[in-house]
C-alpha positions, -999 to 999 in steps of 0.1 A, spaced: 49 401 -395 78 379 -411 107 365 -393 139 344 -407 142 309 -389 175 320 -380 157 341 -360 137 320 -337 156 311 -306 135 276 -286 119 246 -287 94 252 -260 115 263 -230 145 244 -244 178 270 -260 184 255 -291 181 268 -331 165 263 -357 191 246 -372 192 222 -350 160 218 -336 145 178 -343 112 191 -352 128 205 -383 157 175 -389 121 154 -388 101 175 -412 132 174 -433 136 136 -435 95 136 -443 100 154 -469 121 130 -483 103 98 -474 64 103 -457 65 63 -446 95 74 -423 89 50 -391 92 73 -361 122 55 -346 141 60 -375 141 103 -373 162 124 -354 133 135 -330 135 97 -316 172 102 -306 167 136 -293 138 122 -269 163 94 -260 195 112 -253 177 145 -241 170 142 -206 172 171 -183 170 164 -149 172 200 -134 159 238 -147 197 242 -154 198 209 -178 171 223 -198 184 257 -203 221 238 -209 238 261 -181 267 242 -165 284 248 -128 256 273 -120 260 287 -87 221 296 -84 197 269 -63 173 277 -88 186 259 -115 186 226 -96 152 223 -96 131 202 -118 137 203 -152 91 204 -153 90 236 -132 78 259 -157 96 299 -151 113 325 -175 125 355 -154 112 378 -179 79 365 -174 71 350 -140 70 363 -103 74 330 -93 80 295 -101 52 277 -114 43 242 -110 30 221 -139 -3 199 -136 0 162 -146 -19 136 -150 -46 156 -169 -60 140 -204 -60 162 -233 -93 155 -253 -93 173 -285 -126 177 -312 -111 174 -349 -128 192 -379 -145 164 -404 -112 169 -428 -85 168 -400 -102 135 -388 -106 120 -426 -69 124 -435 -61 104 -396 -84 79 -404 -68 71 -441 -30 74 -424 -41 48 -397 -66 24 -420 -95 31 -398 -129 21 -419 -152 10 -393 -154 36 -362 -191 39 -347 -202 63 -322 -217 32 -301 -181 13 -305 -149 16 -286 -120 42 -294 -98 31 -315 -57 35 -310 -36 52 -332 -10 29 -339 16 31 -311 9 73 -305 -11 70 -268 -39 86 -286 -73 73 -291 -100 82 -315 -138 81 -310 -171 97 -320 -191 113 -299 -222 131 -310 -214 128 -343 -179 144 -344 -146 126 -341 -126 132 -311 -89 126 -303 -80 119 -263 -48 115 -248 -25 113 -216 4 130 -196 6 164 -214 41 167 -228 69 187 -208 88 211 -224 96 186 -250 115 160 -227 82 137 -214 64 135 -249 54 105 -270 75 103 -304 54 86 -329 23 115 -322 53 143 -324 62 125 -360 22 122 -371 18 159 -363 44 168 -387 33 145 -410 -4 161 -410 8 193 -412 33 182 -439 3 170 -462 -21 199 -452 3 225 -466 10 207 -492 -25 207 -501 -41 237 -492 -10 262 -484 -4 278 -447 -30 310 -443 -28 317 -407 -50 349 -414 -79 328 -415 -68 319 -379 -64 350 -363 -50 331 -329 -21 309 -315 -43 283 -326 -37 288 -360 -6 310 -363 30 311 -343 29 331 -320 56 348 -294 76 377 -284 113 392 -292 144 383 -266 165 411 -268 204 409 -253 237 425 -259 223 441 -293 211 409 -306 177 402 -310 154 364 -309 121 353 -318 106 330 -288 80 310 -300 48 301 -272 27 286 -297 33 267 -330 65 244 -326 53 223 -351 42 251 -374 74 266 -379 98 238 -384 74 223 -407 75 259 -430 112 261 -422 115 230 -441 94 235 -466 103 265 -477 140 274 -466 146 307 -484 112 322 -470 105 341 -441 82 327 -413 51 347 -408 42 352 -372 23 369 -344 30 385 -311 13 367 -279 -24 387 -267 -35 382 -239 -66 368 -254 -52 342 -263 -38 323 -229 -58 304 -206 -63 316 -174 -34 289 -155 -10 306 -178 -18 337 -170 -10 326 -131 21 344 -114 27 362 -149 42 394 -152 32 421 -183 29 412 -213 50 428 -241 64 422 -274 102 425 -265 121 416 -236 151 431 -231 180 424 -206 183 460 -204 156 461 -185 162 430 -162 158 451 -133 121 453 -139 113 415 -146 88 400 -127 110 375 -104 139 399 -101 118 427 -90 106 405 -65 135 390 -52 130 357 -60 159 357 -83 193 374 -87 197 394 -120 228 378 -123 207 342 -124 184 357 -149 206 373 -171 227 337 -176 194 322 -186 184 349 -212 221 345 -222 212 306 -232 189 315 -260 215 334 -279 240 310 -275 224 275 -287 
């Protein structure tokens, strides 16, 4: 299934259209200058300026009368998905094993020539990521996980965009080789007041890069599937649908179980159609 980039309505939980998406704008900068420093990117300025403290500020809602929107922005909650608030896990390590080609590209980018299995991990510039070899396989490790593109390492994000642009330029974009959210762009539709938008749950970086590289082309996406999700992502979650419509707001898990009013739920979904 292909969609227009104009139909994409979010960056993680942040309501934002693609033309204002800092990943997209930074991808355009990288295409113009592959050696651009992270501090010179739109993403750096976004990280510096966007500092929400509450859910309401994260959603861009001002002067709300609903107490739930005064909770911390790091609280995971979308009224059409969750029965109740989901507190984030913090402080865990994110470990990823690399394919040989990806490892070689990273080594070349950071001029790493002396990495040994018995040696100490190497820092990848100022990204906050280390690289080492374990059981004859390259491994990257980073610290605290991202929270809604608010708490994150800018250098690491810029590096990921550069890697994606390089890979797609050389090999093309073939998501059918990876029929899960790890290789494709995954999500669902939101429907509100006769409008329909696509909410991305996995593939924010890929969608931004494709939008920058192929401006006039549609973006291939797949629907979210239960088999794609981790056990913790299914916690306190309602039915998995292809489309969540505000016409059915009274059946949304949080509204149905009286954890949020229908008026507050509608105010939240509305932000994804006015961003």
